[in-house]
C-alpha positions in Angstrom: 189.8 -100.7 258.5 193.3 -101.2 259.5 194.8 -98.5 261.7 196.9 -96.0 259.5 200.1 -95.4 261.4 200.8 -91.5 261.9 204.6 -91.9 262.4 207.2 -89.9 259.5 207.1 -93.4 257.6 203.4 -93.3 256.8 202.6 -93.8 253.2 199.7 -91.3 253.7 197.7 -89.8 256.4 194.0 -88.9 256.7 193.2 -85.6 258.1 190.0 -83.3 257.5 190.2 -80.8 254.6 189.2 -77.5 254.0 185.5 -76.9 253.3 185.4 -77.4 249.3 188.9 -78.5 248.8 188.8 -82.1 249.3 190.9 -83.8 246.6 190.1 -87.1 248.0 186.9 -88.8 249.4 184.7 -91.7 249.1 181.0 -92.1 248.7 178.2 -95.3 249.6 177.1 -97.4 246.7 173.8 -95.9 247.6 175.0 -92.3 247.2 176.3 -92.3 243.8 173.3 -91.4 241.3 172.6 -90.6 237.7 176.6 -90.0 237.1 180.0 -91.9 238.0 182.5 -89.2 237.3 184.1 -87.8 240.6 183.6 -84.1 239.7 180.0 -84.6 240.2 180.3 -85.8 243.6 182.3 -83.5 245.1 181.7 -82.9 249.0 180.9 -79.4 247.9 178.0 -80.1 246.3 176.7 -82.7 248.3 176.7 -80.6 251.4 174.8 -77.8 249.2 172.2 -80.3 248.3 171.6 -81.3 251.6 171.3 -77.9 252.7 169.0 -76.9 249.6 166.9 -79.9 250.6 165.7 -78.2 253.9 163.2 -76.6 251.1 160.2 -78.1 249.3 161.8 -78.2 245.7 160.4 -79.0 242.3 162.5 -80.1 238.9 162.3 -77.4 236.3 160.8 -79.7 234.2 157.4 -79.6 236.3 156.4 -76.3 235.8 158.0 -75.9 231.9 155.6 -76.0 229.0 158.7 -76.3 226.5 162.3 -77.1 226.3 163.3 -77.0 223.0 166.8 -76.5 221.1 166.5 -77.2 217.0 167.5 -74.3 214.7 170.7 -74.6 213.0 171.1 -71.1 211.0 174.1 -71.1 208.5 176.2 -68.1 207.3 174.2 -67.6 204.1 170.9 -67.5 206.4 171.9 -64.0 208.2 171.4 -60.8 207.1 172.2 -57.1 208.0 168.7 -56.8 209.8 165.5 -58.5 210.3 164.7 -61.2 213.6 167.3 -60.7 216.0 168.9 -64.2 216.8 170.3 -64.5 220.3 173.2 -66.9 220.8 175.2 -68.1 223.7 177.8 -65.2 223.2 174.9 -63.1 224.0 174.6 -64.3 227.9 177.0 -62.1 230.0 178.4 -64.2 233.2 176.1 -62.6 235.4 173.1 -63.5 232.9 172.7 -60.2 231.7 171.8 -60.4 228.1 173.8 -58.0 225.7 173.2 -57.3 222.0 177.0 -56.7 220.3 177.7 -53.9 218.2 177.5 -56.5 215.2 174.2 -58.7 216.0 172.6 -61.4 213.8 169.1 -61.7 212.1 167.6 -64.0 210.0 164.5 -63.3 207.5 160.8 -63.0 208.7 160.1 -66.3 206.4 163.1 -68.4 208.3 161.8 -67.2 211.9 158.1 -68.3 211.3 159.6 -71.5 210.2 160.7 -71.9 213.9 158.1 -71.8 215.7 159.0 -73.6 218.9 162.2 -71.3 219.3 160.7 -68.0 218.8 161.0 -66.0 222.3 158.3 -64.5 224.4 158.6 -62.4 227.6 159.9 -64.0 230.7 161.4 -66.9 229.0 165.0 -68.3 229.8 167.7 -69.2 227.4 170.7 -71.2 228.3 174.4 -71.5 226.7 174.9 -75.0 225.7 178.2 -74.0 223.8 181.3 -72.2 224.8 180.2 -71.2 228.3 178.2 -73.8 229.1 175.3 -73.2 231.4 175.0 -69.5 231.3 171.5 -68.3 231.7 169.6 -65.0 230.5 166.0 -63.9 230.9 164.3 -62.3 228.2 162.9 -59.0 228.6 159.7 -57.7 226.5 162.1 -55.5 224.4 164.3 -58.8 223.2 160.4 -60.8 223.0 160.0 -61.8 219.3 163.7 -62.8 218.4 165.2 -66.0 218.0 167.9 -68.6 219.2 170.5 -70.4 217.4 171.5 -74.3 218.1 173.8 -73.0 221.0 171.1 -72.3 223.1 168.5 -74.0 224.7 164.8 -72.1 225.4 163.2 -72.6 228.4 159.2 -71.9 228.6 157.5 -71.9 231.7 153.7 -72.4 231.9 151.5 -69.2 232.0 149.9 -70.5 235.3 153.2 -70.9 237.0 154.7 -67.3 235.7 151.3 -66.0 237.1 151.0 -67.7 240.8 154.0 -70.0 241.5 157.5 -68.7 240.4 158.5 -65.3 239.1 160.7 -66.1 235.9 163.5 -63.3 237.4 163.4 -65.7 240.9 164.0 -68.4 238.6 166.8 -66.7 236.4 168.9 -65.9 239.4 168.6 -68.8 240.8 170.0 -70.7 238.1 172.8 -68.3 237.7 173.5 -68.1 241.7 176.5 -70.6 242.8 174.1 -72.7 244.0 172.3 -73.2 240.7 175.3 -73.0 238.5 176.7 -75.8 240.5 173.1 -77.7 239.8 173.5 -77.1 236.2 177.3 -78.3 235.9 175.9 -81.9 237.1 174.7 -82.2 233.9 177.6 -81.1 231.8 179.2 -83.9 229.6 182.0 -83.6 227.7 185.7 -83.2 227.1 187.2 -80.7 224.9 183.6 -79.4 223.8 181.6 -79.4 227.3 178.0 -79.4 226.4 174.3 -80.1 227.9 171.1 -81.4 226.6 167.3 -80.0 227.3 166.4 -83.3 229.2 169.1 -83.0 231.5 168.4 -79.4 232.2 164.9 -79.8 233.0 166.1 -81.9 235.9 168.1 -79.4 237.9 165.8 -78.4 241.0 164.3 -75.2 242.0 163.5 -74.3 245.8 159.4 -73.8 246.0 159.5 -70.2 247.9 156.4 -67.9 248.8 155.9 -65.6 246.2 156.2 -62.8 248.1 159.4 -63.7 249.5 160.4 -63.9 245.7 159.5 -60.4 245.0 161.8 -59.6 248.1 164.6 -61.3 246.8 164.1 -60.0 243.2 163.9 -56.6 244.2 166.7 -56.9 246.9 169.3 -58.5 244.2 167.7 -55.5 241.6 168.6 -52.8 243.7 172.1 -54.6 244.5 172.6 -54.9 240.7 171.6 -51.5 240.0 173.9 -49.5 242.4 176.9 -51.7 241.1 175.9 -50.3 237.4 175.8 -47.4 238.6 179.7 -47.4 240.4 180.9 -49.3 237.5 179.5 -46.5 235.2 180.7 -43.7 237.4 184.3 -45.5 237.6 184.1 -45.7 233.6 183.2 -42.2 233.0 186.4 -41.0 235.0 188.6 -43.0 233.0 186.6 -42.1 229.8 186.5 -38.2 230.5 190.5 -38.3 230.7 190.6 -37.8 226.9 188.9 -34.5 226.8 191.0 -33.2 230.1 194.0 -34.2 227.7 193.0 -32.2 225.0 192.1 -29.2 227.3 195.2 -29.2 229.2 197.4 -30.2 226.0 195.6 -27.0 224.2 194.3 -29.1 221.4 191.4 -29.1 218.9 190.1 -32.3 218.2 188.3 -31.5 214.3 184.9 -32.4 214.0 184.8 -36.4 213.0 185.4 -36.9 209.6 182.8 -40.1 208.4 183.2 -40.0 204.7 183.1 -43.5 203.2 184.6 -42.3 199.7 187.6 -40.6 199.3 190.6 -39.8 197.4 194.2 -39.0 198.2 197.2 -38.0 196.0 199.8 -40.5 194.8 202.5 -38.7 197.0 200.5 -38.9 200.0 200.7 -43.1 199.3 203.9 -43.5 199.8 203.9 -47.0 201.5 200.7 -48.4 202.5 198.0 -48.4 199.8 195.0 -49.9 201.5 191.7 -47.6 202.2 191.8 -48.4 206.3 195.0 -46.4 206.6 194.1 -43.2 204.5 190.7 -42.8 206.4 190.3 -39.3 206.7 189.5 -39.5 210.5 193.1 -40.7 211.1 194.5 -38.1 208.3 192.9 -35.6 210.7 194.2 -37.0 213.8 197.4 -36.8 212.8 197.5 -33.8 211.4 196.1 -32.4 214.7 199.5 -33.5 216.4 201.7 -32.9 213.8 200.9 -29.4 213.5 201.0 -28.9 217.1 204.7 -30.3 217.7 204.0 -34.0 218.2 207.3 -36.3 217.7 207.6 -39.8 217.0 207.7 -42.4 219.3 210.8 -43.3 217.9 212.8 -40.2 218.8 211.6 -40.1 222.4 211.8 -43.6 223.4 213.8 -47.0 223.1 212.4 -50.7 222.4 213.9 -52.8 225.0 214.9 -56.1 223.5 216.6 -57.6 226.6 216.0 -61.3 226.6 214.8 -63.7 229.3 216.5 -67.2 229.0 214.5 -69.7 231.4 217.7 -72.0 231.2 219.5 -69.4 233.2 217.0 -68.6 235.4 218.2 -70.1 239.3 214.6 -70.4 240.8 212.2 -72.6 240.1 209.4 -70.2 239.1 209.2 -66.4 237.5 206.8 -64.4 237.2 204.6 -63.8 234.1 202.5 -60.9 232.5 200.6 -61.9 229.5 198.6 -59.6 227.2 194.9 -60.8 229.1 196.7 -60.4 232.3 196.7 -56.3 231.6 193.5 -54.4 232.7 192.3 -52.4 229.8 191.0 -50.2 231.9 192.9 -49.3 234.1 196.3 -49.9 232.6 197.2 -52.3 235.2 199.4 -55.5 235.0 199.6 -58.5 237.0 201.8 -61.0 236.9 201.4 -64.8 237.8 203.7 -67.1 239.3 204.9 -70.0 236.6 206.8 -72.9 236.8 210.0 -72.2 234.4 209.7 -75.7 233.8 206.4 -74.9 232.1 207.1 -71.8 230.8 205.4 -70.7 227.1 207.7 -70.1 224.6 206.3 -66.4 224.7 207.6 -65.7 227.8 210.7 -64.0 226.8 210.5 -60.2 227.3 212.7 -59.2 230.4 211.0 -56.1 232.1 211.8 -53.7 234.9 210.5 -50.6 237.1 209.5 -47.5 234.4 208.6 -50.0 231.3 206.0 -49.2 229.9 204.7 -52.6 227.8 202.1 -52.1 224.6 200.4 -55.1 223.5 201.0 -55.1 219.6 198.2 -57.7 218.8 194.9 -55.4 218.7 196.9 -52.4 219.9 194.2 -50.3 220.2 192.4 -52.1 222.9 194.8 -49.9 225.4 196.7 -53.1 227.0 199.2 -50.8 227.5 200.6 -50.9 231.2 203.7 -49.6 233.2 206.2 -51.9 235.1 205.8 -50.7 238.9 208.7 -51.7 241.6 206.3 -54.8 242.5 206.7 -55.9 238.9 210.3 -55.5 238.4 212.1 -58.6 237.1 209.2 -60.4 235.7 208.9 -61.8 232.1 206.3 -60.3 229.8 205.0 -62.2 226.5 206.7 -61.6 223.3 203.4 -60.3 222.3 204.3 -56.8 224.2 206.5 -54.3 223.0 208.6 -52.9 225.9 209.1 -49.5 225.6 212.1 -47.7 228.0 212.4 -44.0 228.2 215.4 -42.6 227.0 214.4 -39.3 227.3 213.8 -38.7 230.9 214.7 -34.9 230.9 211.8 -34.3 228.2 209.5 -36.9 228.8 208.1 -38.3 232.4 207.4 -42.3 231.9 204.4 -41.7 233.8 203.0 -38.9 231.3 204.0 -41.1 228.3 202.1 -44.4 229.7 199.0 -41.9 229.9 199.5 -40.4 226.4 200.1 -44.0 225.3 196.7 -45.1 226.1 194.5 -41.6 224.9 192.4 -42.2 221.8 194.7 -39.7 220.1 197.4 -42.3 220.4 195.4 -45.7 220.3 193.7 -44.1 216.9 197.2 -44.1 215.3 198.1 -47.6 216.4 194.5 -48.6 215.0 195.7 -46.7 211.5 199.1 -48.5 211.5 198.0 -51.8 212.8 197.0 -54.6 209.7 195.5 -57.8 209.3 191.6 -59.0 209.3 190.5 -60.5 212.5 193.4 -60.0 214.6 195.0 -56.7 213.4 198.6 -55.9 215.0 201.4 -53.4 215.0 204.7 -53.5 214.3 207.8 -52.0 216.2 208.5 -50.1 213.2 205.2 -48.5 212.9 204.7 -48.2 216.4 207.8 -45.7 216.6 205.8 -43.6 214.5 202.9 -43.1 216.8 203.3 -38.7 217.5 203.5 -37.9 220.8 202.9 -34.6 222.1 205.5 -32.9 224.4 204.0 -30.1 226.6 206.6 -28.5 229.4 207.7 -30.8 232.7 205.0 -29.3 234.6 202.5 -30.2 232.4 203.5 -33.5 232.2 203.6 -33.7 236.2 200.1 -32.5 235.7 198.6 -35.1 233.5 200.4 -37.9 235.5 198.9 -37.0 238.6 195.2 -36.5 237.3 195.9 -40.0 235.4 196.9 -41.7 238.9 194.0 -40.0 240.7 191.2 -41.0 238.5 192.7 -45.0 238.1 192.9 -44.9 241.9 189.4 -43.6 242.1 187.9 -45.7 239.2 189.5 -49.2 241.0 187.9 -47.8 244.8 184.4 -47.6 242.9 185.0 -51.0 240.8 186.0 -52.3 244.4 182.7 -50.8 246.3 180.7 -52.6 243.2 182.2 -55.7 243.4 182.0 -55.7 247.2 178.3 -54.9 247.5 177.5 -57.2 244.6 179.4 -60.2 246.5 177.2 -59.3 249.7 174.1 -59.2 248.0 174.9 -62.7 246.7 176.1 -64.4 249.8 172.9 -63.4 251.1 170.8 -64.8 248.5 172.8 -68.0 249.3 171.9 -67.8 252.4 168.2 -67.2 251.7 168.3 -70.4 249.5 170.8 -72.7 252.2 170.5 -70.9 255.2 173.2 -69.7 257.0 176.6 -71.2 257.2 177.2 -73.3 260.9 180.9 -73.4 262.0 
């Protein structure tokens, strides 16, 4: 190769790239196998494969008695009870299996027609649509379930499970960064990615002594349990804020009214005739707040209409806050540096310190954040309503943010929302949400307690994530050995 000039007029210059950051790289002809796309020959993948080669490995197919994807269940096949059907969406990002609030079931008759996808304890299931490559491990309590066509069942040989490989070890390995990297080598498709059963069977598994596998599984289980405990503690801190508010505001929440059949008078339904709006539980919440002097949000605050105009922005980028940027647990927003030339059409709401942004879509989920000084001058999505406190002498912004995120207010937002899959609330309806207004001393006390709980929750979550990341790094070192710098 001719020498490359190092002068300022050079067309390009070659230099070492930071590990895992190379955008351009070269391969010898003999190094290209199976696939010709660059993504599957990135240097970081090859580097991990070289390190993994220090262990004896076997293919997943060599230890598997069945790898199968077949059943396609239609809408009319599903019913309210019966045999549980697990889908890709039931597999969390860490491989945890989650049975959601509205699970899918099929009849025993349909279940018996698909024996090869009837799950047993220790089976693995892999998502092949959506977030492709997530791997779940079937525990005893989910044995006997079935899967749909978006999932592949992998059943290990009985001999393998008792003598060679712990299913939990394989599950941890396939969900590790290394395992996911190897799985992604076989994923194909553009708009809709997928992976086939034969390709999954080519993924290589390191052969560790069964005792060492038990140590790895026990160590990761302990780290996972500690993480969950800290996350649960963080959740409890935030969830307990509702009871704290009821106590300090001296509000008595009435017993929950679960009545499904009820009647309302003509005078009680002047604007909305849908049963949802008039549910007794909503009416109870409304009466509690009205009886205790709650005032409509529109009486104590204004809704900002200040619009950001990209053509008048004097910098190449701006900071954008969208609904997904708000942490529902803590009520904190993050801004993403975005090119003005690529500004989304919804990036129009100018926000400033002290503003409160409320998601108008699914408002009861709690995507409600306060604009801190660090976020001053950001641009928010038009999917938010921007509340600007106009009565600081009566209502503190910190208190208003806290009370809007409380169950008593989120329940009102759910009541006043409309729509099916994506219920939304309008600003005129949001303005009718009743806000309890205690003394300034109580407002300050509530705001301080909310901040304390938020900060402690953030600390616990950071500890939980830090411990789990350290455990995953330890696991990778067991697989690949320490990184030599």
